[in-house]
N, CA, C, O and the ligand as a Tripos MOL2 file, in Angstrom:
@<TRIPOS>MOLECULE
protein
  273   271    69     0     0
PROTEIN
NO_CHARGES

@<TRIPOS>ATOM
      1 N          -1.6040   19.5760   19.8660 N.3       1 MET1
      2 CA         -2.8060   18.7130   19.7850 C.3       1 MET1
      3 C          -2.9810   18.0620   18.4270 C.2       1 MET1
      4 O          -2.9100   18.7220   17.3910 O.2       1 MET1
      5 N          -3.2130   16.7480   18.4470 N.am      2 ALA2
      6 CA         -3.2100   16.0110   17.1800 C.3       2 ALA2
      7 C          -4.6020   16.3280   16.5090 C.2       2 ALA2
      8 O          -5.6540   16.2960   17.1470 O.2       2 ALA2
      9 N          -4.5230   16.6300   15.2000 N.am      3 GLU3
     10 CA         -5.7750   16.9040   14.5660 C.3       3 GLU3
     11 C          -6.4610   15.6770   14.1610 C.2       3 GLU3
     12 O          -5.8140   14.6800   13.8440 O.2       3 GLU3
     13 N          -7.7520   15.7000   14.1560 N.am      4 GLY4
     14 CA         -8.5620   14.4620   13.7980 C.3       4 GLY4
     15 C          -8.5420   13.4020   14.8050 C.2       4 GLY4
     16 O          -8.9470   12.2780   14.5040 O.2       4 GLY4
     17 N          -8.0910   13.6750   16.0100 N.am      5 GLU5
     18 CA         -8.1080   12.6510   17.0460 C.3       5 GLU5
     19 C          -9.4820   12.4550   17.5250 C.2       5 GLU5
     20 O         -10.2180   13.4190   17.7380 O.2       5 GLU5
     21 N          -9.8530   11.2320   17.7020 N.am      6 VAL6
     22 CA        -11.1960   10.9200   18.1240 C.3       6 VAL6
     23 C         -11.1070   10.1520   19.5670 C.2       6 VAL6
     24 O         -10.2700    9.2710   19.7630 O.2       6 VAL6
     25 N         -11.9300   10.5170   20.4300 N.am      7 TYR7
     26 CA        -11.9450    9.8620   21.7070 C.3       7 TYR7
     27 C         -13.1510    8.9060   21.7700 C.2       7 TYR7
     28 O         -14.2670    9.2440   21.3770 O.2       7 TYR7
     29 N         -12.8800    7.7390   22.2640 N.am      8 ILE8
     30 CA        -14.0010    6.7080   22.2390 C.3       8 ILE8
     31 C         -14.0970    6.1680   23.7000 C.2       8 ILE8
     32 O         -13.1490    6.1930   24.4850 O.2       8 ILE8
     33 N         -15.3480    5.6720   23.9900 N.am      9 CYS9
     34 CA        -15.5450    5.0000   25.3100 C.3       9 CYS9
     35 C         -15.0930    3.5600   25.0540 C.2       9 CYS9
     36 O         -15.3690    3.0120   23.9860 O.2       9 CYS9
     37 N         -14.4020    2.9380   26.0190 N.am     10 PRO10
     38 CA        -13.9990    1.5950   25.9190 C.3      10 PRO10
     39 C         -15.1950    0.6180   25.8120 C.2      10 PRO10
     40 O         -15.1190   -0.4470   25.1990 O.2      10 PRO10
     41 N         -16.3190    1.0620   26.4580 N.am     11 MET11
     42 CA        -17.4220    0.1880   26.5210 C.3      11 MET11
     43 C         -18.4980    0.4790   25.4080 C.2      11 MET11
     44 O         -19.3410   -0.3640   25.1020 O.2      11 MET11
     45 N         -18.4240    1.6480   24.8530 N.am     12 HIS12
     46 CA        -19.4910    2.0090   23.8590 C.3      12 HIS12
     47 C         -18.7350    2.4200   22.6020 C.2      12 HIS12
     48 O         -18.1230    3.4860   22.5390 O.2      12 HIS12
     49 N         -18.7970    1.5460   21.6100 N.am     13 ARG13
     50 CA        -18.1120    1.9250   20.3880 C.3      13 ARG13
     51 C         -18.8380    3.0510   19.6800 C.2      13 ARG13
     52 O         -18.2620    3.7540   18.8500 O.2      13 ARG13
     53 N         -20.0340    3.2050   19.9980 N.am     14 ASN14
     54 CA        -20.8270    4.3290   19.2680 C.3      14 ASN14
     55 C         -20.5370    5.6850   19.8280 C.2      14 ASN14
     56 O         -20.8790    6.6840   19.1960 O.2      14 ASN14
     57 N         -19.9190    5.7770   20.9910 N.am     15 VAL15
     58 CA        -19.6120    6.9970   21.6390 C.3      15 VAL15
     59 C         -18.2840    7.5000   21.0950 C.2      15 VAL15
     60 O         -17.2340    6.9030   21.3330 O.2      15 VAL15
     61 N         -18.3490    8.6460   20.3370 N.am     16 ARG16
     62 CA        -17.1540    9.1840   19.7580 C.3      16 ARG16
     63 C         -17.2340   10.7100   19.9820 C.2      16 ARG16
     64 O         -18.2000   11.3730   19.6060 O.2      16 ARG16
     65 N         -16.1980   11.2080   20.5960 N.am     17 GLU17
     66 CA        -16.1210   12.6270   20.8020 C.3      17 GLU17
     67 C         -14.8010   13.1960   20.2480 C.2      17 GLU17
     68 O         -13.8010   12.4890   20.1230 O.2      17 GLU17
     69 N         -14.8350   14.4530   19.9350 N.am     18 ALA18
     70 CA        -13.7030   15.1670   19.3550 C.3      18 ALA18
     71 C         -12.6860   15.5470   20.4190 C.2      18 ALA18
     72 O         -11.5530   15.9090   20.1000 O.2      18 ALA18
     73 N         -13.0870   15.4670   21.6800 N.am     19 GLN19
     74 CA        -12.1380   15.7950   22.7630 C.3      19 GLN19
     75 C         -12.3500   14.8600   23.8970 C.2      19 GLN19
     76 O         -13.3550   14.1560   23.9960 O.2      19 GLN19
     77 N         -11.3190   14.8770   24.7930 N.am     20 ALA20
     78 CA        -11.3190   14.0180   26.0040 C.3      20 ALA20
     79 C         -12.4660   14.4150   26.8690 C.2      20 ALA20
     80 O         -12.8360   15.5880   26.9000 O.2      20 ALA20
     81 N         -13.0650   13.4480   27.5970 N.am     21 GLY21
     82 CA        -14.1350   13.7120   28.5390 C.3      21 GLY21
     83 C         -14.7100   12.4650   29.0880 C.2      21 GLY21
     84 O         -14.0050   11.4600   29.1810 O.2      21 GLY21
     85 N         -15.9430   12.4700   29.4550 N.am     22 LYS22
     86 CA        -16.6110   11.3480   29.9660 C.3      22 LYS22
     87 C         -17.6040   10.7620   29.0080 C.2      22 LYS22
     88 O         -18.1510   11.5090   28.1970 O.2      22 LYS22
     89 N         -17.8820    9.4670   29.0410 N.am     23 CYS23
     90 CA        -18.8650    8.8480   28.2260 C.3      23 CYS23
     91 C         -20.2320    9.3300   28.7390 C.2      23 CYS23
     92 O         -20.4450    9.3770   29.9510 O.2      23 CYS23
     93 N         -21.1340    9.6770   27.8650 N.am     24 ALA24
     94 CA        -22.4250   10.1480   28.2420 C.3      24 ALA24
     95 C         -23.2850    9.0190   28.7320 C.2      24 ALA24
     96 O         -24.2570    9.2510   29.4510 O.2      24 ALA24
     97 N         -22.9450    7.7690   28.3520 N.am     25 GLU25
     98 CA        -23.8020    6.6320   28.7700 C.3      25 GLU25
     99 C         -23.3170    5.9680   30.0520 C.2      25 GLU25
    100 O         -24.1500    5.5430   30.8520 O.2      25 GLU25
    101 N         -22.0120    5.8560   30.2880 N.am     26 CYS26
    102 CA        -21.5280    5.1540   31.4900 C.3      26 CYS26
    103 C         -20.6200    6.0090   32.3520 C.2      26 CYS26
    104 O         -20.2970    5.6180   33.4740 O.2      26 CYS26
    105 N         -20.1860    7.2030   31.8440 N.am     27 GLY27
    106 CA        -19.3450    8.0830   32.6590 C.3      27 GLY27
    107 C         -17.8790    7.7390   32.7520 C.2      27 GLY27
    108 O         -17.1260    8.3630   33.4990 O.2      27 GLY27
    109 N         -17.4640    6.7060   31.9610 N.am     28 MET28
    110 CA        -16.0490    6.3630   31.9570 C.3      28 MET28
    111 C         -15.2300    7.4180   31.1520 C.2      28 MET28
    112 O         -15.7560    8.1060   30.2780 O.2      28 MET28
    113 N         -13.9580    7.5070   31.4830 N.am     29 ASP29
    114 CA        -13.1110    8.3860   30.8180 C.3      29 ASP29
    115 C         -12.9510    7.9060   29.3310 C.2      29 ASP29
    116 O         -12.6900    6.7370   29.0460 O.2      29 ASP29
    117 N         -13.1180    8.8520   28.4570 N.am     30 LEU30
    118 CA        -12.8720    8.4560   27.0330 C.3      30 LEU30
    119 C         -11.4220    8.3360   26.7240 C.2      30 LEU30
    120 O         -10.5910    9.0780   27.2480 O.2      30 LEU30
    121 N         -11.1170    7.4010   25.8720 N.am     31 LEU31
    122 CA         -9.7460    7.0750   25.4660 C.3      31 LEU31
    123 C          -9.5040    7.5730   24.0260 C.2      31 LEU31
    124 O         -10.4160    7.5170   23.2010 O.2      31 LEU31
    125 N          -8.3040    8.0510   23.7200 N.am     32 PRO32
    126 CA         -7.9880    8.2750   22.2950 C.3      32 PRO32
    127 C          -8.1200    7.0740   21.5090 C.2      32 PRO32
    128 O          -7.6350    6.0230   21.9300 O.2      32 PRO32
    129 N          -8.7700    7.1310   20.3340 N.am     33 GLU33
    130 CA         -8.9160    5.9810   19.4720 C.3      33 GLU33
    131 C          -7.5320    5.5360   19.0430 C.2      33 GLU33
    132 O          -6.6740    6.3300   18.6550 O.2      33 GLU33
    133 N          -7.3560    4.1980   19.1350 N.am     34 GLY34
    134 CA         -5.9900    3.7140   18.7200 C.3      34 GLY34
    135 C          -5.2590    3.1480   19.9380 C.2      34 GLY34
    136 O          -4.3710    2.3070   19.8050 O.2      34 GLY34
    137 N          -5.6610    3.6420   21.1800 N.am     35 THR35
    138 CA         -5.0290    3.2210   22.3640 C.3      35 THR35
    139 C          -5.1570    1.6920   22.5510 C.2      35 THR35
    140 O          -4.2180    1.0380   23.0030 O.2      35 THR35
    141 N          -6.2610    1.1670   22.2170 N.am     36 ARG36
    142 CA         -6.5080   -0.2900   22.3670 C.3      36 ARG36
    143 C          -5.5340   -1.1380   21.6030 C.2      36 ARG36
    144 O          -5.0850   -2.1730   22.0940 O.2      36 ARG36
    145 N          -5.1980   -0.7110   20.4010 N.am     37 PHE37
    146 CA         -4.2860   -1.4460   19.4990 C.3      37 PHE37
    147 C          -2.8590   -0.9230   19.4460 C.2      37 PHE37
    148 O          -1.9470   -1.4570   18.8140 O.2      37 PHE37
    149 N          -2.7670    0.1960   20.1910 N.am     38 GLY38
    150 CA         -1.3620    0.8340   20.2120 C.3      38 GLY38
    151 C          -0.3350   -0.0770   20.8090 C.2      38 GLY38
    152 O           0.7860   -0.1380   20.3030 O.2      38 GLY38
    153 N          -0.6560   -0.7840   21.8520 N.am     39 MET39
    154 CA          0.2810   -1.7400   22.5330 C.3      39 MET39
    155 C           0.6110   -2.8540   21.5800 C.2      39 MET39
    156 O           1.7820   -3.1700   21.3720 O.2      39 MET39
    157 N          -0.4050   -3.4570   20.9960 N.am     40 LEU40
    158 CA         -0.1700   -4.6010   20.0550 C.3      40 LEU40
    159 C           0.6500   -4.1800   18.9330 C.2      40 LEU40
    160 O           1.5700   -4.8990   18.5430 O.2      40 LEU40
    161 N           0.3680   -3.0060   18.3570 N.am     41 ARG41
    162 CA          1.1490   -2.4980   17.2090 C.3      41 ARG41
    163 C           2.6480   -2.3340   17.6790 C.2      41 ARG41
    164 O           3.5680   -2.6700   16.9330 O.2      41 ARG41
    165 N           2.8610   -1.8250   18.8930 N.am     42 HIS42
    166 CA          4.1300   -1.5360   19.3210 C.3      42 HIS42
    167 C           4.9000   -2.8420   19.5280 C.2      42 HIS42
    168 O           6.1040   -2.9030   19.2790 O.2      42 HIS42
    169 N           4.1800   -3.9190   19.9990 N.am     43 MET43
    170 CA          4.8120   -5.2060   20.2190 C.3      43 MET43
    171 C           5.2160   -5.8110   18.9020 C.2      43 MET43
    172 O           6.2960   -6.3880   18.7700 O.2      43 MET43
    173 N           4.3120   -5.6720   17.8940 N.am     44 VAL44
    174 CA          4.6470   -6.2950   16.6140 C.3      44 VAL44
    175 C           5.7910   -5.5970   15.9820 C.2      44 VAL44
    176 O           6.5730   -6.2100   15.2540 O.2      44 VAL44
    177 N           5.9100   -4.3500   16.2340 N.am     45 LYS45
    178 CA          6.9060   -3.5260   15.5770 C.3      45 LYS45
    179 C           8.2760   -3.8530   16.2470 C.2      45 LYS45
    180 O           9.3190   -3.6880   15.6140 O.2      45 LYS45
    181 N           8.2710   -4.3140   17.5190 N.am     46 SER46
    182 CA          9.4800   -4.4200   18.2450 C.3      46 SER46
    183 C          10.1000   -5.8010   17.8670 C.2      46 SER46
    184 O           9.4890   -6.8420   18.1100 O.2      46 SER46
    185 N          11.3310   -5.7920   17.2670 N.am     47 PRO47
    186 CA         11.9540   -7.2000   16.8660 C.3      47 PRO47
    187 C          12.1910   -7.9670   18.1150 C.2      47 PRO47
    188 O          11.8990   -9.1630   18.1580 O.2      47 PRO47
    189 N          12.7070   -7.3420   19.1410 N.am     48 LEU48
    190 CA         12.9700   -8.1060   20.4130 C.3      48 LEU48
    191 C          11.7190   -8.9860   20.8710 C.2      48 LEU48
    192 O          11.8080  -10.1740   21.1810 O.2      48 LEU48
    193 N          10.5490   -8.2450   20.8700 N.am     49 MET49
    194 CA          9.2900   -8.9290   21.3200 C.3      49 MET49
    195 C           8.9420  -10.0650   20.3370 C.2      49 MET49
    196 O           8.4100  -11.0930   20.7570 O.2      49 MET49
    197 N           9.2360   -9.8930   19.0420 N.am     50 LEU50
    198 CA          8.9510  -10.9490   18.0770 C.3      50 LEU50
    199 C           9.8270  -12.1540   18.3470 C.2      50 LEU50
    200 O           9.3770  -13.2990   18.3070 O.2      50 LEU50
    201 N          11.0860  -11.8700   18.6210 N.am     51 ILE51
    202 CA         12.0830  -12.9600   18.9090 C.3      51 ILE51
    203 C          11.6350  -13.6970   20.1600 C.2      51 ILE51
    204 O          11.6410  -14.9270   20.2050 O.2      51 ILE51
    205 N          11.2430  -12.9250   21.1870 N.am     52 ALA52
    206 CA         10.8690  -13.4960   22.4330 C.3      52 ALA52
    207 C           9.6560  -14.4530   22.2490 C.2      52 ALA52
    208 O           9.5680  -15.5390   22.8220 O.2      52 ALA52
    209 N           8.7490  -13.9540   21.4100 N.am     53 MET53
    210 CA          7.5190  -14.7620   21.1660 C.3      53 MET53
    211 C           7.8470  -16.0570   20.4470 C.2      53 MET53
    212 O           7.2830  -17.1010   20.7730 O.2      53 MET53
    213 N           8.8030  -16.0070   19.4150 N.am     54 VAL54
    214 CA          9.1670  -17.1830   18.7430 C.3      54 VAL54
    215 C           9.8600  -18.1760   19.7530 C.2      54 VAL54
    216 O           9.5570  -19.3680   19.7910 O.2      54 VAL54
    217 N          10.7720  -17.6270   20.5340 N.am     55 VAL55
    218 CA         11.5490  -18.5220   21.4600 C.3      55 VAL55
    219 C          10.4800  -19.2060   22.4360 C.2      55 VAL55
    220 O          10.5760  -20.3980   22.7260 O.2      55 VAL55
    221 N           9.5400  -18.4540   22.8880 N.am     56 VAL56
    222 CA          8.5120  -19.0310   23.7330 C.3      56 VAL56
    223 C           7.7160  -20.1270   23.0720 C.2      56 VAL56
    224 O           7.4710  -21.1720   23.6740 O.2      56 VAL56
    225 N           7.3220  -19.9040   21.8770 N.am     57 MET57
    226 CA          6.5460  -20.8670   21.0530 C.3      57 MET57
    227 C           7.4120  -22.1280   20.8190 C.2      57 MET57
    228 O           6.9300  -23.2450   21.0050 O.2      57 MET57
    229 N           8.7080  -21.9480   20.4050 N.am     58 ILE58
    230 CA          9.5160  -23.1320   20.2530 C.3      58 ILE58
    231 C           9.6470  -23.9010   21.5830 C.2      58 ILE58
    232 O           9.5870  -25.1300   21.5650 O.2      58 ILE58
    233 N           9.8180  -23.2520   22.6930 N.am     59 GLY59
    234 CA          9.9800  -23.8700   23.9440 C.3      59 GLY59
    235 C           8.6770  -24.6660   24.2660 C.2      59 GLY59
    236 O           8.7390  -25.7830   24.7800 O.2      59 GLY59
    237 N           7.5460  -24.0900   23.9650 N.am     60 VAL60
    238 CA          6.2140  -24.7560   24.2640 C.3      60 VAL60
    239 C           6.1730  -26.0070   23.4300 C.2      60 VAL60
    240 O           5.7930  -27.0800   23.8980 O.2      60 VAL60
    241 N           6.5790  -25.8480   22.1580 N.am     61 MET61
    242 CA          6.4950  -27.0040   21.2010 C.3      61 MET61
    243 C           7.4080  -28.1390   21.6150 C.2      61 MET61
    244 O           7.0410  -29.3070   21.4870 O.2      61 MET61
    245 N           8.6180  -27.8080   22.1210 N.am     62 MET62
    246 CA          9.5550  -28.7720   22.5370 C.3      62 MET62
    247 C           9.0520  -29.5830   23.7660 C.2      62 MET62
    248 O           9.1790  -30.8020   23.8790 O.2      62 MET62
    249 N           8.4650  -28.7580   24.6690 N.am     63 PHE63
    250 CA          7.9120  -29.2970   25.8730 C.3      63 PHE63
    251 C           6.7520  -30.2250   25.5630 C.2      63 PHE63
    252 O           6.6180  -31.2800   26.1840 O.2      63 PHE63
    253 N           5.9000  -29.8390   24.5950 N.am     64 ALA64
    254 CA          4.7960  -30.7270   24.2310 C.3      64 ALA64
    255 C           5.3470  -32.0180   23.5530 C.2      64 ALA64
    256 O           4.7900  -33.0950   23.7610 O.2      64 ALA64
    257 N           6.3890  -31.9220   22.7800 N.am     65 MET65
    258 CA          6.8880  -33.1220   22.0720 C.3      65 MET65
    259 C           7.4690  -34.0490   23.0850 C.2      65 MET65
    260 O           7.3750  -35.2630   22.9010 O.2      65 MET65
    261 N           8.0570  -33.5710   24.1350 N.am     66 LYS66
    262 CA          8.6050  -34.3440   25.1530 C.3      66 LYS66
    263 C           7.5220  -35.1230   25.8940 C.2      66 LYS66
    264 O           7.7510  -36.2440   26.3500 O.2      66 LYS66
    265 N           6.4110  -34.5520   26.0020 N.am     67 LEU67
    266 CA          5.2650  -35.1770   26.7350 C.3      67 LEU67
    267 C           4.6910  -36.2740   25.9160 C.2      67 LEU67
    268 O           4.1830  -37.2560   26.4570 O.2      67 LEU67
    269 N           4.7590  -36.1340   24.6020 N.am     68 LEU68
    270 CA          4.0730  -37.2040   23.7200 C.3      68 LEU68
    271 C           4.9280  -38.4680   23.6620 C.2      68 LEU68
    272 O           4.5500  -39.4390   23.0060 O.2      68 LEU68
    273 ZN        -19.6120    4.3200   27.8360 Zn       69 ZN69
@<TRIPOS>BOND
     1     1     2 1
     2     2     3 1
     3     3     4 2
     4     3     5 am
     5     5     6 1
     6     6     7 1
     7     7     8 2
     8     7     9 am
     9     9    10 1
    10    10    11 1
    11    11    12 2
    12    11    13 am
    13    13    14 1
    14    14    15 1
    15    15    16 2
    16    15    17 am
    17    17    18 1
    18    18    19 1
    19    19    20 2
    20    19    21 am
    21    21    22 1
    22    22    23 1
    23    23    24 2
    24    23    25 am
    25    25    26 1
    26    26    27 1
    27    27    28 2
    28    27    29 am
    29    29    30 1
    30    30    31 1
    31    31    32 2
    32    31    33 am
    33    33    34 1
    34    34    35 1
    35    35    36 2
    36    35    37 am
    37    37    38 1
    38    38    39 1
    39    39    40 2
    40    39    41 am
    41    41    42 1
    42    42    43 1
    43    43    44 2
    44    43    45 am
    45    45    46 1
    46    46    47 1
    47    47    48 2
    48    47    49 am
    49    49    50 1
    50    50    51 1
    51    51    52 2
    52    51    53 am
    53    53    54 1
    54    54    55 1
    55    55    56 2
    56    55    57 am
    57    57    58 1
    58    58    59 1
    59    59    60 2
    60    59    61 am
    61    61    62 1
    62    62    63 1
    63    63    64 2
    64    63    65 am
    65    65    66 1
    66    66    67 1
    67    67    68 2
    68    67    69 am
    69    69    70 1
    70    70    71 1
    71    71    72 2
    72    71    73 am
    73    73    74 1
    74    74    75 1
    75    75    76 2
    76    75    77 am
    77    77    78 1
    78    78    79 1
    79    79    80 2
    80    79    81 am
    81    81    82 1
    82    82    83 1
    83    83    84 2
    84    83    85 am
    85    85    86 1
    86    86    87 1
    87    87    88 2
    88    87    89 am
    89    89    90 1
    90    90    91 1
    91    91    92 2
    92    91    93 am
    93    93    94 1
    94    94    95 1
    95    95    96 2
    96    95    97 am
    97    97    98 1
    98    98    99 1
    99    99   100 2
   100    99   101 am
   101   101   102 1
   102   102   103 1
   103   103   104 2
   104   103   105 am
   105   105   106 1
   106   106   107 1
   107   107   108 2
   108   107   109 am
   109   109   110 1
   110   110   111 1
   111   111   112 2
   112   111   113 am
   113   113   114 1
   114   114   115 1
   115   115   116 2
   116   115   117 am
   117   117   118 1
   118   118   119 1
   119   119   120 2
   120   119   121 am
   121   121   122 1
   122   122   123 1
   123   123   124 2
   124   123   125 am
   125   125   126 1
   126   126   127 1
   127   127   128 2
   128   127   129 am
   129   129   130 1
   130   130   131 1
   131   131   132 2
   132   131   133 am
   133   133   134 1
   134   134   135 1
   135   135   136 2
   136   135   137 am
   137   137   138 1
   138   138   139 1
   139   139   140 2
   140   139   141 am
   141   141   142 1
   142   142   143 1
   143   143   144 2
   144   143   145 am
   145   145   146 1
   146   146   147 1
   147   147   148 2
   148   147   149 am
   149   149   150 1
   150   150   151 1
   151   151   152 2
   152   151   153 am
   153   153   154 1
   154   154   155 1
   155   155   156 2
   156   155   157 am
   157   157   158 1
   158   158   159 1
   159   159   160 2
   160   159   161 am
   161   161   162 1
   162   162   163 1
   163   163   164 2
   164   163   165 am
   165   165   166 1
   166   166   167 1
   167   167   168 2
   168   167   169 am
   169   169   170 1
   170   170   171 1
   171   171   172 2
   172   171   173 am
   173   173   174 1
   174   174   175 1
   175   175   176 2
   176   175   177 am
   177   177   178 1
   178   178   179 1
   179   179   180 2
   180   179   181 am
   181   181   182 1
   182   182   183 1
   183   183   184 2
   184   183   185 am
   185   185   186 1
   186   186   187 1
   187   187   188 2
   188   187   189 am
   189   189   190 1
   190   190   191 1
   191   191   192 2
   192   191   193 am
   193   193   194 1
   194   194   195 1
   195   195   196 2
   196   195   197 am
   197   197   198 1
   198   198   199 1
   199   199   200 2
   200   199   201 am
   201   201   202 1
   202   202   203 1
   203   203   204 2
   204   203   205 am
   205   205   206 1
   206   206   207 1
   207   207   208 2
   208   207   209 am
   209   209   210 1
   210   210   211 1
   211   211   212 2
   212   211   213 am
   213   213   214 1
   214   214   215 1
   215   215   216 2
   216   215   217 am
   217   217   218 1
   218   218   219 1
   219   219   220 2
   220   219   221 am
   221   221   222 1
   222   222   223 1
   223   223   224 2
   224   223   225 am
   225   225   226 1
   226   226   227 1
   227   227   228 2
   228   227   229 am
   229   229   230 1
   230   230   231 1
   231   231   232 2
   232   231   233 am
   233   233   234 1
   234   234   235 1
   235   235   236 2
   236   235   237 am
   237   237   238 1
   238   238   239 1
   239   239   240 2
   240   239   241 am
   241   241   242 1
   242   242   243 1
   243   243   244 2
   244   243   245 am
   245   245   246 1
   246   246   247 1
   247   247   248 2
   248   247   249 am
   249   249   250 1
   250   250   251 1
   251   251   252 2
   252   251   253 am
   253   253   254 1
   254   254   255 1
   255   255   256 2
   256   255   257 am
   257   257   258 1
   258   258   259 1
   259   259   260 2
   260   259   261 am
   261   261   262 1
   262   262   263 1
   263   263   264 2
   264   263   265 am
   265   265   266 1
   266   266   267 1
   267   267   268 2
   268   267   269 am
   269   269   270 1
   270   270   271 1
   271   271   272 2
@<TRIPOS>SUBSTRUCTURE
     1 MET1         2 RESIDUE 1 A MET
     2 ALA2         6 RESIDUE 1 A ALA
     3 GLU3        10 RESIDUE 1 A GLU
     4 GLY4        14 RESIDUE 1 A GLY
     5 GLU5        18 RESIDUE 1 A GLU
     6 VAL6        22 RESIDUE 1 A VAL
     7 TYR7        26 RESIDUE 1 A TYR
     8 ILE8        30 RESIDUE 1 A ILE
     9 CYS9        34 RESIDUE 1 A CYS
    10 PRO10       38 RESIDUE 1 A PRO
    11 MET11       42 RESIDUE 1 A MET
    12 HIS12       46 RESIDUE 1 A HIS
    13 ARG13       50 RESIDUE 1 A ARG
    14 ASN14       54 RESIDUE 1 A ASN
    15 VAL15       58 RESIDUE 1 A VAL
    16 ARG16       62 RESIDUE 1 A ARG
    17 GLU17       66 RESIDUE 1 A GLU
    18 ALA18       70 RESIDUE 1 A ALA
    19 GLN19       74 RESIDUE 1 A GLN
    20 ALA20       78 RESIDUE 1 A ALA
    21 GLY21       82 RESIDUE 1 A GLY
    22 LYS22       86 RESIDUE 1 A LYS
    23 CYS23       90 RESIDUE 1 A CYS
    24 ALA24       94 RESIDUE 1 A ALA
    25 GLU25       98 RESIDUE 1 A GLU
    26 CYS26      102 RESIDUE 1 A CYS
    27 GLY27      106 RESIDUE 1 A GLY
    28 MET28      110 RESIDUE 1 A MET
    29 ASP29      114 RESIDUE 1 A ASP
    30 LEU30      118 RESIDUE 1 A LEU
    31 LEU31      122 RESIDUE 1 A LEU
    32 PRO32      126 RESIDUE 1 A PRO
    33 GLU33      130 RESIDUE 1 A GLU
    34 GLY34      134 RESIDUE 1 A GLY
    35 THR35      138 RESIDUE 1 A THR
    36 ARG36      142 RESIDUE 1 A ARG
    37 PHE37      146 RESIDUE 1 A PHE
    38 GLY38      150 RESIDUE 1 A GLY
    39 MET39      154 RESIDUE 1 A MET
    40 LEU40      158 RESIDUE 1 A LEU
    41 ARG41      162 RESIDUE 1 A ARG
    42 HIS42      166 RESIDUE 1 A HIS
    43 MET43      170 RESIDUE 1 A MET
    44 VAL44      174 RESIDUE 1 A VAL
    45 LYS45      178 RESIDUE 1 A LYS
    46 SER46      182 RESIDUE 1 A SER
    47 PRO47      186 RESIDUE 1 A PRO
    48 LEU48      190 RESIDUE 1 A LEU
    49 MET49      194 RESIDUE 1 A MET
    50 LEU50      198 RESIDUE 1 A LEU
    51 ILE51      202 RESIDUE 1 A ILE
    52 ALA52      206 RESIDUE 1 A ALA
    53 MET53      210 RESIDUE 1 A MET
    54 VAL54      214 RESIDUE 1 A VAL
    55 VAL55      218 RESIDUE 1 A VAL
    56 VAL56      222 RESIDUE 1 A VAL
    57 MET57      226 RESIDUE 1 A MET
    58 ILE58      230 RESIDUE 1 A ILE
    59 GLY59      234 RESIDUE 1 A GLY
    60 VAL60      238 RESIDUE 1 A VAL
    61 MET61      242 RESIDUE 1 A MET
    62 MET62      246 RESIDUE 1 A MET
    63 PHE63      250 RESIDUE 1 A PHE
    64 ALA64      254 RESIDUE 1 A ALA
    65 MET65      258 RESIDUE 1 A MET
    66 LYS66      262 RESIDUE 1 A LYS
    67 LEU67      266 RESIDUE 1 A LEU
    68 LEU68      270 RESIDUE 1 A LEU
    69 ZN69       273 GROUP 0 **** ****
């Protein structure tokens, strides 16, 4: 078990619990803090994803230039 892990409600930023459970206000499952940005962080860390994003951006730019 990770020490210092905090569980938060996706809907209520003020709801913070030291262990998994339900939000006292809306009853949603609490998520470990960091889950929301974990995916983004993972994407930024992945070089393949960065290359894919650059390729897509260049493609969109070239497409836009053709239209002009
Ligand atoms: Zn809630």
